[in-house]
PDB file with SEQRES, HELIX, SHEET and CRYST1 records, atoms N, CA, C and O in Angstrom:
SEQRES   1 A   87  UNK UNK UNK UNK UNK UNK UNK UNK UNK UNK UNK UNK UNK          
SEQRES   2 A   87  UNK UNK UNK UNK UNK UNK UNK UNK UNK UNK UNK UNK UNK          
SEQRES   3 A   87  UNK UNK UNK UNK UNK UNK UNK UNK UNK UNK UNK UNK UNK          
SEQRES   4 A   87  UNK UNK UNK UNK UNK UNK UNK UNK UNK UNK UNK UNK UNK          
SEQRES   5 A   87  UNK UNK UNK UNK UNK UNK UNK UNK UNK UNK UNK UNK UNK          
SEQRES   6 A   87  UNK UNK UNK UNK UNK UNK UNK UNK UNK UNK UNK UNK UNK          
SEQRES   7 A   87  UNK UNK UNK UNK UNK UNK UNK UNK UNK                          
HELIX    1 AA1 UNK A    7  UNK A   12  1                                   6    
HELIX    2 AA2 UNK A   16  UNK A   20  1                                   5    
HELIX    3 AA3 UNK A   31  UNK A   49  1                                  19    
HELIX    4 AA4 UNK A   55  UNK A   57  5                                   3    
SHEET    1 AA1 3 UNK A  59  UNK A  62  0                                        
SHEET    2 AA1 3 UNK A  81  UNK A  86  1                                        
SHEET    3 AA1 3 UNK A  71  UNK A  76 -1                                        
CRYST1    1.000    1.000    1.000  90.00  90.00  90.00 P 1           1          
ATOM      1  N   UNK A   1       9.692  19.636   0.403  1.00  0.00           N  
ATOM      2  CA  UNK A   1      10.286  19.085  -0.778  1.00  0.00           C  
ATOM      3  C   UNK A   1      10.797  17.642  -0.563  1.00  0.00           C  
ATOM      4  O   UNK A   1      11.560  17.386   0.369  1.00  0.00           O  
ATOM      5  N   UNK A   2      10.390  16.749  -1.389  1.00  0.00           N  
ATOM      6  CA  UNK A   2      10.766  15.382  -1.205  1.00  0.00           C  
ATOM      7  C   UNK A   2      12.223  15.223  -1.453  1.00  0.00           C  
ATOM      8  O   UNK A   2      12.831  15.922  -2.263  1.00  0.00           O  
ATOM      9  N   UNK A   3      12.823  14.197  -0.669  1.00  0.00           N  
ATOM     10  CA  UNK A   3      14.226  13.875  -0.750  1.00  0.00           C  
ATOM     11  C   UNK A   3      14.410  13.002  -2.053  1.00  0.00           C  
ATOM     12  O   UNK A   3      13.607  12.106  -2.315  1.00  0.00           O  
ATOM     13  N   UNK A   4      15.448  13.277  -2.830  1.00  0.00           N  
ATOM     14  CA  UNK A   4      15.708  12.426  -3.958  1.00  0.00           C  
ATOM     15  C   UNK A   4      16.543  11.202  -3.592  1.00  0.00           C  
ATOM     16  O   UNK A   4      17.379  11.347  -2.700  1.00  0.00           O  
ATOM     17  N   UNK A   5      16.417  10.064  -4.156  1.00  0.00           N  
ATOM     18  CA  UNK A   5      17.170   8.953  -3.950  1.00  0.00           C  
ATOM     19  C   UNK A   5      18.417   8.972  -4.709  1.00  0.00           C  
ATOM     20  O   UNK A   5      18.391   9.486  -5.827  1.00  0.00           O  
ATOM     21  N   UNK A   6      19.544   8.466  -4.241  1.00  0.00           N  
ATOM     22  CA  UNK A   6      20.751   8.325  -4.961  1.00  0.00           C  
ATOM     23  C   UNK A   6      20.737   7.128  -5.865  1.00  0.00           C  
ATOM     24  O   UNK A   6      19.855   6.293  -5.662  1.00  0.00           O  
ATOM     25  N   UNK A   7      21.541   6.943  -6.775  1.00  0.00           N  
ATOM     26  CA  UNK A   7      21.599   5.718  -7.488  1.00  0.00           C  
ATOM     27  C   UNK A   7      21.922   4.512  -6.706  1.00  0.00           C  
ATOM     28  O   UNK A   7      21.397   3.423  -6.939  1.00  0.00           O  
ATOM     29  N   UNK A   8      22.825   4.723  -5.740  1.00  0.00           N  
ATOM     30  CA  UNK A   8      23.215   3.499  -4.943  1.00  0.00           C  
ATOM     31  C   UNK A   8      21.994   3.085  -4.029  1.00  0.00           C  
ATOM     32  O   UNK A   8      21.813   1.904  -3.731  1.00  0.00           O  
ATOM     33  N   UNK A   9      21.208   4.043  -3.620  1.00  0.00           N  
ATOM     34  CA  UNK A   9      20.076   3.660  -2.805  1.00  0.00           C  
ATOM     35  C   UNK A   9      19.091   2.922  -3.737  1.00  0.00           C  
ATOM     36  O   UNK A   9      18.479   1.968  -3.257  1.00  0.00           O  
ATOM     37  N   UNK A  10      18.902   3.231  -4.881  1.00  0.00           N  
ATOM     38  CA  UNK A  10      17.936   2.616  -5.863  1.00  0.00           C  
ATOM     39  C   UNK A  10      18.464   1.157  -6.139  1.00  0.00           C  
ATOM     40  O   UNK A  10      17.719   0.181  -6.049  1.00  0.00           O  
ATOM     41  N   UNK A  11      19.732   1.073  -6.463  1.00  0.00           N  
ATOM     42  CA  UNK A  11      20.288  -0.277  -6.841  1.00  0.00           C  
ATOM     43  C   UNK A  11      20.511  -1.124  -5.699  1.00  0.00           C  
ATOM     44  O   UNK A  11      20.735  -2.313  -5.925  1.00  0.00           O  
ATOM     45  N   UNK A  12      20.488  -0.705  -4.485  1.00  0.00           N  
ATOM     46  CA  UNK A  12      20.519  -1.456  -3.239  1.00  0.00           C  
ATOM     47  C   UNK A  12      19.215  -2.052  -2.934  1.00  0.00           C  
ATOM     48  O   UNK A  12      19.156  -2.996  -2.145  1.00  0.00           O  
ATOM     49  N   UNK A  13      18.173  -1.583  -3.489  1.00  0.00           N  
ATOM     50  CA  UNK A  13      16.898  -2.159  -3.157  1.00  0.00           C  
ATOM     51  C   UNK A  13      16.601  -3.482  -3.866  1.00  0.00           C  
ATOM     52  O   UNK A  13      16.972  -3.677  -5.024  1.00  0.00           O  
ATOM     53  N   UNK A  14      15.933  -4.376  -3.158  1.00  0.00           N  
ATOM     54  CA  UNK A  14      15.547  -5.647  -3.702  1.00  0.00           C  
ATOM     55  C   UNK A  14      14.426  -5.468  -4.660  1.00  0.00           C  
ATOM     56  O   UNK A  14      13.475  -4.732  -4.397  1.00  0.00           O  
ATOM     57  N   UNK A  15      14.530  -6.138  -5.775  1.00  0.00           N  
ATOM     58  CA  UNK A  15      13.374  -6.135  -6.687  1.00  0.00           C  
ATOM     59  C   UNK A  15      12.180  -6.950  -6.217  1.00  0.00           C  
ATOM     60  O   UNK A  15      12.341  -7.910  -5.464  1.00  0.00           O  
ATOM     61  N   UNK A  16      11.009  -6.584  -6.644  1.00  0.00           N  
ATOM     62  CA  UNK A  16       9.830  -7.204  -6.195  1.00  0.00           C  
ATOM     63  C   UNK A  16       9.863  -8.732  -6.408  1.00  0.00           C  
ATOM     64  O   UNK A  16       9.381  -9.494  -5.570  1.00  0.00           O  
ATOM     65  N   UNK A  17      10.443  -9.162  -7.548  1.00  0.00           N  
ATOM     66  CA  UNK A  17      10.510 -10.593  -7.846  1.00  0.00           C  
ATOM     67  C   UNK A  17      11.361 -11.332  -6.811  1.00  0.00           C  
ATOM     68  O   UNK A  17      11.104 -12.492  -6.488  1.00  0.00           O  
ATOM     69  N   UNK A  18      12.342 -10.662  -6.319  1.00  0.00           N  
ATOM     70  CA  UNK A  18      13.262 -11.263  -5.314  1.00  0.00           C  
ATOM     71  C   UNK A  18      12.429 -11.385  -4.033  1.00  0.00           C  
ATOM     72  O   UNK A  18      12.552 -12.426  -3.388  1.00  0.00           O  
ATOM     73  N   UNK A  19      11.631 -10.476  -3.614  1.00  0.00           N  
ATOM     74  CA  UNK A  19      10.833 -10.528  -2.468  1.00  0.00           C  
ATOM     75  C   UNK A  19       9.813 -11.583  -2.576  1.00  0.00           C  
ATOM     76  O   UNK A  19       9.595 -12.323  -1.617  1.00  0.00           O  
ATOM     77  N   UNK A  20       9.136 -11.703  -3.756  1.00  0.00           N  
ATOM     78  CA  UNK A  20       8.059 -12.575  -4.031  1.00  0.00           C  
ATOM     79  C   UNK A  20       8.554 -14.079  -3.961  1.00  0.00           C  
ATOM     80  O   UNK A  20       7.811 -14.990  -3.596  1.00  0.00           O  
ATOM     81  N   UNK A  21       9.879 -14.259  -4.344  1.00  0.00           N  
ATOM     82  CA  UNK A  21      10.417 -15.619  -4.287  1.00  0.00           C  
ATOM     83  C   UNK A  21      11.072 -15.977  -3.110  1.00  0.00           C  
ATOM     84  O   UNK A  21      11.768 -16.992  -3.130  1.00  0.00           O  
ATOM     85  N   UNK A  22      10.961 -15.244  -1.965  1.00  0.00           N  
ATOM     86  CA  UNK A  22      11.616 -15.550  -0.766  1.00  0.00           C  
ATOM     87  C   UNK A  22      11.018 -16.779  -0.144  1.00  0.00           C  
ATOM     88  O   UNK A  22       9.842 -17.083  -0.344  1.00  0.00           O  
ATOM     89  N   UNK A  23      11.876 -17.529   0.657  1.00  0.00           N  
ATOM     90  CA  UNK A  23      11.574 -18.783   1.238  1.00  0.00           C  
ATOM     91  C   UNK A  23      10.305 -18.573   2.121  1.00  0.00           C  
ATOM     92  O   UNK A  23       9.433 -19.436   2.219  1.00  0.00           O  
ATOM     93  N   UNK A  24      10.263 -17.391   2.746  1.00  0.00           N  
ATOM     94  CA  UNK A  24       9.099 -17.174   3.658  1.00  0.00           C  
ATOM     95  C   UNK A  24       7.971 -16.338   2.967  1.00  0.00           C  
ATOM     96  O   UNK A  24       7.433 -15.389   3.537  1.00  0.00           O  
ATOM     97  N   UNK A  25       7.683 -16.704   1.848  1.00  0.00           N  
ATOM     98  CA  UNK A  25       6.651 -16.044   0.970  1.00  0.00           C  
ATOM     99  C   UNK A  25       5.333 -16.219   1.649  1.00  0.00           C  
ATOM    100  O   UNK A  25       4.849 -17.343   1.779  1.00  0.00           O  
ATOM    101  N   UNK A  26       4.717 -15.109   2.102  1.00  0.00           N  
ATOM    102  CA  UNK A  26       3.445 -15.118   2.798  1.00  0.00           C  
ATOM    103  C   UNK A  26       2.450 -14.162   2.019  1.00  0.00           C  
ATOM    104  O   UNK A  26       1.672 -13.404   2.597  1.00  0.00           O  
ATOM    105  N   UNK A  27       2.553 -14.272   0.733  1.00  0.00           N  
ATOM    106  CA  UNK A  27       1.661 -13.519  -0.097  1.00  0.00           C  
ATOM    107  C   UNK A  27       0.271 -13.768   0.126  1.00  0.00           C  
ATOM    108  O   UNK A  27      -0.134 -14.926   0.222  1.00  0.00           O  
ATOM    109  N   UNK A  28      -0.578 -12.681   0.228  1.00  0.00           N  
ATOM    110  CA  UNK A  28      -1.938 -12.943   0.484  1.00  0.00           C  
ATOM    111  C   UNK A  28      -2.589 -13.653  -0.792  1.00  0.00           C  
ATOM    112  O   UNK A  28      -2.354 -13.286  -1.943  1.00  0.00           O  
ATOM    113  N   UNK A  29      -3.378 -14.640  -0.477  1.00  0.00           N  
ATOM    114  CA  UNK A  29      -3.896 -15.496  -1.598  1.00  0.00           C  
ATOM    115  C   UNK A  29      -5.282 -15.048  -2.073  1.00  0.00           C  
ATOM    116  O   UNK A  29      -5.667 -15.296  -3.216  1.00  0.00           O  
ATOM    117  N   UNK A  30      -6.072 -14.346  -1.124  1.00  0.00           N  
ATOM    118  CA  UNK A  30      -7.438 -13.909  -1.454  1.00  0.00           C  
ATOM    119  C   UNK A  30      -7.557 -12.395  -1.419  1.00  0.00           C  
ATOM    120  O   UNK A  30      -6.678 -11.736  -0.863  1.00  0.00           O  
ATOM    121  N   UNK A  31      -8.533 -11.858  -1.950  1.00  0.00           N  
ATOM    122  CA  UNK A  31      -8.815 -10.399  -1.862  1.00  0.00           C  
ATOM    123  C   UNK A  31      -8.983  -9.949  -0.458  1.00  0.00           C  
ATOM    124  O   UNK A  31      -8.501  -8.883  -0.077  1.00  0.00           O  
ATOM    125  N   UNK A  32      -9.682 -10.768   0.349  1.00  0.00           N  
ATOM    126  CA  UNK A  32      -9.876 -10.438   1.793  1.00  0.00           C  
ATOM    127  C   UNK A  32      -8.558 -10.357   2.491  1.00  0.00           C  
ATOM    128  O   UNK A  32      -8.310  -9.440   3.273  1.00  0.00           O  
ATOM    129  N   UNK A  33      -7.718 -11.306   2.215  1.00  0.00           N  
ATOM    130  CA  UNK A  33      -6.350 -11.375   2.908  1.00  0.00           C  
ATOM    131  C   UNK A  33      -5.542 -10.229   2.406  1.00  0.00           C  
ATOM    132  O   UNK A  33      -4.801  -9.692   3.230  1.00  0.00           O  
ATOM    133  N   UNK A  34      -5.562  -9.781   1.225  1.00  0.00           N  
ATOM    134  CA  UNK A  34      -4.849  -8.599   0.791  1.00  0.00           C  
ATOM    135  C   UNK A  34      -5.319  -7.350   1.361  1.00  0.00           C  
ATOM    136  O   UNK A  34      -4.502  -6.505   1.726  1.00  0.00           O  
ATOM    137  N   UNK A  35      -6.617  -7.157   1.471  1.00  0.00           N  
ATOM    138  CA  UNK A  35      -7.265  -5.989   2.197  1.00  0.00           C  
ATOM    139  C   UNK A  35      -6.805  -5.948   3.720  1.00  0.00           C  
ATOM    140  O   UNK A  35      -6.466  -4.902   4.273  1.00  0.00           O  
ATOM    141  N   UNK A  36      -6.827  -7.159   4.323  1.00  0.00           N  
ATOM    142  CA  UNK A  36      -6.484  -7.251   5.685  1.00  0.00           C  
ATOM    143  C   UNK A  36      -4.960  -6.826   5.906  1.00  0.00           C  
ATOM    144  O   UNK A  36      -4.624  -6.051   6.801  1.00  0.00           O  
ATOM    145  N   UNK A  37      -4.119  -7.381   5.049  1.00  0.00           N  
ATOM    146  CA  UNK A  37      -2.764  -7.073   5.110  1.00  0.00           C  
ATOM    147  C   UNK A  37      -2.411  -5.573   4.779  1.00  0.00           C  
ATOM    148  O   UNK A  37      -1.517  -4.978   5.382  1.00  0.00           O  
ATOM    149  N   UNK A  38      -3.126  -5.032   3.839  1.00  0.00           N  
ATOM    150  CA  UNK A  38      -2.937  -3.593   3.518  1.00  0.00           C  
ATOM    151  C   UNK A  38      -3.432  -2.698   4.782  1.00  0.00           C  
ATOM    152  O   UNK A  38      -2.739  -1.796   5.252  1.00  0.00           O  
ATOM    153  N   UNK A  39      -4.614  -3.029   5.236  1.00  0.00           N  
ATOM    154  CA  UNK A  39      -5.042  -2.267   6.448  1.00  0.00           C  
ATOM    155  C   UNK A  39      -4.120  -2.318   7.639  1.00  0.00           C  
ATOM    156  O   UNK A  39      -3.959  -1.336   8.364  1.00  0.00           O  
ATOM    157  N   UNK A  40      -3.514  -3.475   7.834  1.00  0.00           N  
ATOM    158  CA  UNK A  40      -2.628  -3.597   9.047  1.00  0.00           C  
ATOM    159  C   UNK A  40      -1.309  -2.785   8.719  1.00  0.00           C  
ATOM    160  O   UNK A  40      -0.780  -2.104   9.598  1.00  0.00           O  
ATOM    161  N   UNK A  41      -0.802  -2.864   7.477  1.00  0.00           N  
ATOM    162  CA  UNK A  41       0.288  -2.118   7.147  1.00  0.00           C  
ATOM    163  C   UNK A  41       0.048  -0.607   7.249  1.00  0.00           C  
ATOM    164  O   UNK A  41       0.910   0.126   7.734  1.00  0.00           O  
ATOM    165  N   UNK A  42      -1.088  -0.155   6.807  1.00  0.00           N  
ATOM    166  CA  UNK A  42      -1.439   1.286   6.906  1.00  0.00           C  
ATOM    167  C   UNK A  42      -1.439   1.663   8.323  1.00  0.00           C  
ATOM    168  O   UNK A  42      -0.874   2.686   8.712  1.00  0.00           O  
ATOM    169  N   UNK A  43      -2.088   0.824   9.136  1.00  0.00           N  
ATOM    170  CA  UNK A  43      -2.147   1.150  10.644  1.00  0.00           C  
ATOM    171  C   UNK A  43      -0.747   1.252  11.280  1.00  0.00           C  
ATOM    172  O   UNK A  43      -0.462   2.121  12.104  1.00  0.00           O  
ATOM    173  N   UNK A  44       0.051   0.367  10.872  1.00  0.00           N  
ATOM    174  CA  UNK A  44       1.481   0.458  11.423  1.00  0.00           C  
ATOM    175  C   UNK A  44       2.149   1.697  10.943  1.00  0.00           C  
ATOM    176  O   UNK A  44       2.713   2.412  11.772  1.00  0.00           O  
ATOM    177  N   UNK A  45       2.141   2.021   9.680  1.00  0.00           N  
ATOM    178  CA  UNK A  45       2.781   3.188   9.188  1.00  0.00           C  
ATOM    179  C   UNK A  45       2.107   4.464   9.821  1.00  0.00           C  
ATOM    180  O   UNK A  45       2.818   5.347  10.298  1.00  0.00           O  
ATOM    181  N   UNK A  46       0.860   4.549   9.824  1.00  0.00           N  
ATOM    182  CA  UNK A  46       0.172   5.715  10.358  1.00  0.00           C  
ATOM    183  C   UNK A  46       0.491   5.913  11.850  1.00  0.00           C  
ATOM    184  O   UNK A  46       0.650   7.045  12.308  1.00  0.00           O  
ATOM    185  N   UNK A  47       0.579   4.839  12.580  1.00  0.00           N  
ATOM    186  CA  UNK A  47       1.003   4.893  14.062  1.00  0.00           C  
ATOM    187  C   UNK A  47       2.307   5.550  14.218  1.00  0.00           C  
ATOM    188  O   UNK A  47       2.458   6.423  15.073  1.00  0.00           O  
ATOM    189  N   UNK A  48       3.326   5.152  13.384  1.00  0.00           N  
ATOM    190  CA  UNK A  48       4.676   5.639  13.428  1.00  0.00           C  
ATOM    191  C   UNK A  48       4.831   7.069  12.847  1.00  0.00           C  
ATOM    192  O   UNK A  48       5.418   7.941  13.488  1.00  0.00           O  
ATOM    193  N   UNK A  49       4.327   7.281  11.694  1.00  0.00           N  
ATOM    194  CA  UNK A  49       4.487   8.452  11.006  1.00  0.00           C  
ATOM    195  C   UNK A  49       3.396   9.548  10.842  1.00  0.00           C  
ATOM    196  O   UNK A  49       3.689  10.726  10.638  1.00  0.00           O  
ATOM    197  N   UNK A  50       2.170   9.109  10.939  1.00  0.00           N  
ATOM    198  CA  UNK A  50       1.077   9.983  10.800  1.00  0.00           C  
ATOM    199  C   UNK A  50      -0.028   9.748  11.972  1.00  0.00           C  
ATOM    200  O   UNK A  50      -1.136   9.272  11.727  1.00  0.00           O  
ATOM    201  N   UNK A  51       0.340  10.081  13.093  1.00  0.00           N  
ATOM    202  CA  UNK A  51      -0.494   9.695  14.248  1.00  0.00           C  
ATOM    203  C   UNK A  51      -1.935  10.296  14.231  1.00  0.00           C  
ATOM    204  O   UNK A  51      -2.819   9.766  14.904  1.00  0.00           O  
ATOM    205  N   UNK A  52      -2.182  11.425  13.449  1.00  0.00           N  
ATOM    206  CA  UNK A  52      -3.479  12.032  13.329  1.00  0.00           C  
ATOM    207  C   UNK A  52      -4.360  11.401  12.314  1.00  0.00           C  
ATOM    208  O   UNK A  52      -5.555  11.692  12.255  1.00  0.00           O  
ATOM    209  N   UNK A  53      -3.760  10.481  11.455  1.00  0.00           N  
ATOM    210  CA  UNK A  53      -4.606   9.976  10.418  1.00  0.00           C  
ATOM    211  C   UNK A  53      -5.418   8.794  10.951  1.00  0.00           C  
ATOM    212  O   UNK A  53      -4.917   7.859  11.575  1.00  0.00           O  
ATOM    213  N   UNK A  54      -6.817   8.925  10.629  1.00  0.00           N  
ATOM    214  CA  UNK A  54      -7.699   7.879  11.132  1.00  0.00           C  
ATOM    215  C   UNK A  54      -7.753   6.820  10.151  1.00  0.00           C  
ATOM    216  O   UNK A  54      -8.587   6.976   9.259  1.00  0.00           O  
ATOM    217  N   UNK A  55      -6.991   5.699  10.121  1.00  0.00           N  
ATOM    218  CA  UNK A  55      -6.925   4.688   9.214  1.00  0.00           C  
ATOM    219  C   UNK A  55      -8.352   3.918   9.196  1.00  0.00           C  
ATOM    220  O   UNK A  55      -8.731   3.315   8.192  1.00  0.00           O  
ATOM    221  N   UNK A  56      -9.050   3.980  10.293  1.00  0.00           N  
ATOM    222  CA  UNK A  56     -10.323   3.337  10.243  1.00  0.00           C  
ATOM    223  C   UNK A  56     -11.305   4.064   9.353  1.00  0.00           C  
ATOM    224  O   UNK A  56     -12.293   3.434   8.974  1.00  0.00           O  
ATOM    225  N   UNK A  57     -11.155   5.217   9.008  1.00  0.00           N  
ATOM    226  CA  UNK A  57     -11.985   6.103   8.082  1.00  0.00           C  
ATOM    227  C   UNK A  57     -11.740   5.730   6.644  1.00  0.00           C  
ATOM    228  O   UNK A  57     -12.557   6.072   5.789  1.00  0.00           O  
ATOM    229  N   UNK A  58     -10.663   5.049   6.332  1.00  0.00           N  
ATOM    230  CA  UNK A  58     -10.244   4.850   4.923  1.00  0.00           C  
ATOM    231  C   UNK A  58     -11.100   3.571   4.404  1.00  0.00           C  
ATOM    232  O   UNK A  58     -11.166   2.509   5.023  1.00  0.00           O  
ATOM    233  N   UNK A  59     -11.713   3.828   3.233  1.00  0.00           N  
ATOM    234  CA  UNK A  59     -12.397   2.738   2.548  1.00  0.00           C  
ATOM    235  C   UNK A  59     -11.497   1.938   1.734  1.00  0.00           C  
ATOM    236  O   UNK A  59     -10.663   2.562   1.078  1.00  0.00           O  
ATOM    237  N   UNK A  60     -11.514   0.725   1.659  1.00  0.00           N  
ATOM    238  CA  UNK A  60     -10.650  -0.120   0.847  1.00  0.00           C  
ATOM    239  C   UNK A  60     -11.465  -0.881  -0.099  1.00  0.00           C  
ATOM    240  O   UNK A  60     -12.596  -1.266   0.197  1.00  0.00           O  
ATOM    241  N   UNK A  61     -10.873  -1.122  -1.316  1.00  0.00           N  
ATOM    242  CA  UNK A  61     -11.546  -1.816  -2.375  1.00  0.00           C  
ATOM    243  C   UNK A  61     -10.478  -2.737  -3.118  1.00  0.00           C  
ATOM    244  O   UNK A  61      -9.272  -2.567  -2.942  1.00  0.00           O  
ATOM    245  N   UNK A  62     -10.936  -3.619  -3.869  1.00  0.00           N  
ATOM    246  CA  UNK A  62     -10.092  -4.433  -4.737  1.00  0.00           C  
ATOM    247  C   UNK A  62     -10.648  -4.208  -6.232  1.00  0.00           C  
ATOM    248  O   UNK A  62     -11.843  -4.264  -6.522  1.00  0.00           O  
ATOM    249  N   UNK A  63      -9.570  -3.938  -7.165  1.00  0.00           N  
ATOM    250  CA  UNK A  63     -10.070  -3.788  -8.486  1.00  0.00           C  
ATOM    251  C   UNK A  63      -9.484  -4.985  -9.300  1.00  0.00           C  
ATOM    252  O   UNK A  63      -8.295  -5.297  -9.235  1.00  0.00           O  
ATOM    253  N   UNK A  64     -10.325  -5.573 -10.004  1.00  0.00           N  
ATOM    254  CA  UNK A  64      -9.951  -6.769 -10.870  1.00  0.00           C  
ATOM    255  C   UNK A  64      -9.567  -6.304 -12.318  1.00  0.00           C  
ATOM    256  O   UNK A  64      -9.027  -7.066 -13.121  1.00  0.00           O  
ATOM    257  N   UNK A  65      -9.886  -4.989 -12.598  1.00  0.00           N  
ATOM    258  CA  UNK A  65      -9.637  -4.462 -13.998  1.00  0.00           C  
ATOM    259  C   UNK A  65      -8.310  -3.843 -14.195  1.00  0.00           C  
ATOM    260  O   UNK A  65      -7.682  -4.022 -15.238  1.00  0.00           O  
ATOM    261  N   UNK A  66      -7.868  -3.120 -13.219  1.00  0.00           N  
ATOM    262  CA  UNK A  66      -6.573  -2.394 -13.320  1.00  0.00           C  
ATOM    263  C   UNK A  66      -5.347  -3.367 -13.569  1.00  0.00           C  
ATOM    264  O   UNK A  66      -5.131  -4.362 -12.877  1.00  0.00           O  
ATOM    265  N   UNK A  67      -4.583  -2.965 -14.622  1.00  0.00           N  
ATOM    266  CA  UNK A  67      -3.453  -3.889 -14.993  1.00  0.00           C  
ATOM    267  C   UNK A  67      -2.114  -3.162 -14.930  1.00  0.00           C  
ATOM    268  O   UNK A  67      -1.078  -3.826 -14.938  1.00  0.00           O  
ATOM    269  N   UNK A  68      -2.081  -1.782 -14.866  1.00  0.00           N  
ATOM    270  CA  UNK A  68      -0.789  -1.182 -14.940  1.00  0.00           C  
ATOM    271  C   UNK A  68      -0.485  -0.479 -13.621  1.00  0.00           C  
ATOM    272  O   UNK A  68       0.424   0.350 -13.571  1.00  0.00           O  
ATOM    273  N   UNK A  69      -1.134  -0.751 -12.675  1.00  0.00           N  
ATOM    274  CA  UNK A  69      -0.863  -0.093 -11.330  1.00  0.00           C  
ATOM    275  C   UNK A  69      -1.230  -1.110 -10.266  1.00  0.00           C  
ATOM    276  O   UNK A  69      -2.052  -2.012 -10.426  1.00  0.00           O  
ATOM    277  N   UNK A  70      -0.522  -0.864  -9.144  1.00  0.00           N  
ATOM    278  CA  UNK A  70      -0.716  -1.835  -7.855  1.00  0.00           C  
ATOM    279  C   UNK A  70      -1.876  -1.233  -7.130  1.00  0.00           C  
ATOM    280  O   UNK A  70      -2.482  -1.926  -6.313  1.00  0.00           O  
ATOM    281  N   UNK A  71      -2.250   0.056  -7.372  1.00  0.00           N  
ATOM    282  CA  UNK A  71      -3.340   0.600  -6.569  1.00  0.00           C  
ATOM    283  C   UNK A  71      -3.477   2.123  -6.868  1.00  0.00           C  
ATOM    284  O   UNK A  71      -2.711   2.734  -7.614  1.00  0.00           O  
ATOM    285  N   UNK A  72      -4.534   2.670  -6.206  1.00  0.00           N  
ATOM    286  CA  UNK A  72      -4.806   4.072  -6.465  1.00  0.00           C  
ATOM    287  C   UNK A  72      -5.454   4.555  -5.165  1.00  0.00           C  
ATOM    288  O   UNK A  72      -6.204   3.839  -4.503  1.00  0.00           O  
ATOM    289  N   UNK A  73      -5.139   5.751  -4.852  1.00  0.00           N  
ATOM    290  CA  UNK A  73      -5.728   6.433  -3.676  1.00  0.00           C  
ATOM    291  C   UNK A  73      -6.771   7.531  -4.237  1.00  0.00           C  
ATOM    292  O   UNK A  73      -6.364   8.339  -5.072  1.00  0.00           O  
ATOM    293  N   UNK A  74      -7.963   7.568  -3.843  1.00  0.00           N  
ATOM    294  CA  UNK A  74      -8.932   8.639  -4.310  1.00  0.00           C  
ATOM    295  C   UNK A  74      -9.279   9.420  -3.038  1.00  0.00           C  
ATOM    296  O   UNK A  74      -9.504   8.854  -1.968  1.00  0.00           O  
ATOM    297  N   UNK A  75      -9.313  10.801  -3.213  1.00  0.00           N  
ATOM    298  CA  UNK A  75      -9.697  11.626  -2.138  1.00  0.00           C  
ATOM    299  C   UNK A  75     -10.794  12.582  -2.596  1.00  0.00           C  
ATOM    300  O   UNK A  75     -10.625  13.251  -3.615  1.00  0.00           O  
ATOM    301  N   UNK A  76     -11.859  12.663  -1.912  1.00  0.00           N  
ATOM    302  CA  UNK A  76     -12.950  13.564  -2.202  1.00  0.00           C  
ATOM    303  C   UNK A  76     -12.923  14.739  -1.310  1.00  0.00           C  
ATOM    304  O   UNK A  76     -13.218  14.575  -0.126  1.00  0.00           O  
ATOM    305  N   UNK A  77     -12.587  15.960  -1.772  1.00  0.00           N  
ATOM    306  CA  UNK A  77     -12.281  17.029  -0.842  1.00  0.00           C  
ATOM    307  C   UNK A  77     -13.735  17.512  -0.187  1.00  0.00           C  
ATOM    308  O   UNK A  77     -13.817  18.055   0.915  1.00  0.00           O  
ATOM    309  N   UNK A  78     -14.764  17.248  -0.974  1.00  0.00           N  
ATOM    310  CA  UNK A  78     -16.177  17.759  -0.435  1.00  0.00           C  
ATOM    311  C   UNK A  78     -16.483  16.910   0.892  1.00  0.00           C  
ATOM    312  O   UNK A  78     -16.870  17.455   1.925  1.00  0.00           O  
ATOM    313  N   UNK A  79     -16.287  15.613   0.782  1.00  0.00           N  
ATOM    314  CA  UNK A  79     -16.637  14.749   2.056  1.00  0.00           C  
ATOM    315  C   UNK A  79     -15.495  14.394   2.842  1.00  0.00           C  
ATOM    316  O   UNK A  79     -15.651  13.912   3.964  1.00  0.00           O  
ATOM    317  N   UNK A  80     -14.324  14.597   2.336  1.00  0.00           N  
ATOM    318  CA  UNK A  80     -12.992  14.162   2.960  1.00  0.00           C  
ATOM    319  C   UNK A  80     -12.904  12.683   3.014  1.00  0.00           C  
ATOM    320  O   UNK A  80     -12.264  12.135   3.911  1.00  0.00           O  
ATOM    321  N   UNK A  81     -13.578  11.952   2.004  1.00  0.00           N  
ATOM    322  CA  UNK A  81     -13.493  10.576   2.037  1.00  0.00           C  
ATOM    323  C   UNK A  81     -12.275  10.094   1.280  1.00  0.00           C  
ATOM    324  O   UNK A  81     -11.952  10.592   0.201  1.00  0.00           O  
ATOM    325  N   UNK A  82     -11.578   9.075   1.891  1.00  0.00           N  
ATOM    326  CA  UNK A  82     -10.460   8.504   1.245  1.00  0.00           C  
ATOM    327  C   UNK A  82     -10.719   7.061   1.007  1.00  0.00           C  
ATOM    328  O   UNK A  82     -11.085   6.264   1.871  1.00  0.00           O  
ATOM    329  N   UNK A  83     -10.472   6.773  -0.365  1.00  0.00           N  
ATOM    330  CA  UNK A  83     -10.622   5.296  -0.852  1.00  0.00           C  
ATOM    331  C   UNK A  83      -9.348   4.932  -1.391  1.00  0.00           C  
ATOM    332  O   UNK A  83      -8.748   5.695  -2.149  1.00  0.00           O  
ATOM    333  N   UNK A  84      -8.824   3.643  -0.999  1.00  0.00           N  
ATOM    334  CA  UNK A  84      -7.771   3.094  -1.557  1.00  0.00           C  
ATOM    335  C   UNK A  84      -8.121   1.778  -2.315  1.00  0.00           C  
ATOM    336  O   UNK A  84      -8.668   0.835  -1.743  1.00  0.00           O  
ATOM    337  N   UNK A  85      -7.788   1.765  -3.592  1.00  0.00           N  
ATOM    338  CA  UNK A  85      -8.158   0.596  -4.409  1.00  0.00           C  
ATOM    339  C   UNK A  85      -6.904  -0.129  -4.765  1.00  0.00           C  
ATOM    340  O   UNK A  85      -5.994   0.446  -5.364  1.00  0.00           O  
ATOM    341  N   UNK A  86      -6.838  -1.416  -4.398  1.00  0.00           N  
ATOM    342  CA  UNK A  86      -5.681  -2.359  -4.598  1.00  0.00           C  
ATOM    343  C   UNK A  86      -5.984  -3.227  -5.875  1.00  0.00           C  
ATOM    344  O   UNK A  86      -7.149  -3.529  -6.130  1.00  0.00           O  
ATOM    345  N   UNK A  87      -5.026  -3.597  -6.617  1.00  0.00           N  
ATOM    346  CA  UNK A  87      -5.196  -4.464  -7.687  1.00  0.00           C  
ATOM    347  C   UNK A  87      -4.587  -5.773  -7.377  1.00  0.00           C  
ATOM    348  O   UNK A  87      -4.631  -6.685  -8.203  1.00  0.00           O  
TER     349      UNK A  87                                                      
END                                                                             
């Protein structure tokens, strides 16, 4: 069962706009840079929390159409293919 956040944990988090306006803003400027950053982050998280996950087997895409989500993960149980689409 997932752990529920308390109100103080939620209110203590920085909003995305605050992070985006930081002095050391290193936001990826191109789709390739975004994919590279996401793949590196996934590798770091998998190494620490999911050592059996083969990050290299994940397909990555960019969607220029999605407007209401930051990304989506698709899993095909017949082929066990994982695709992460970022917007």
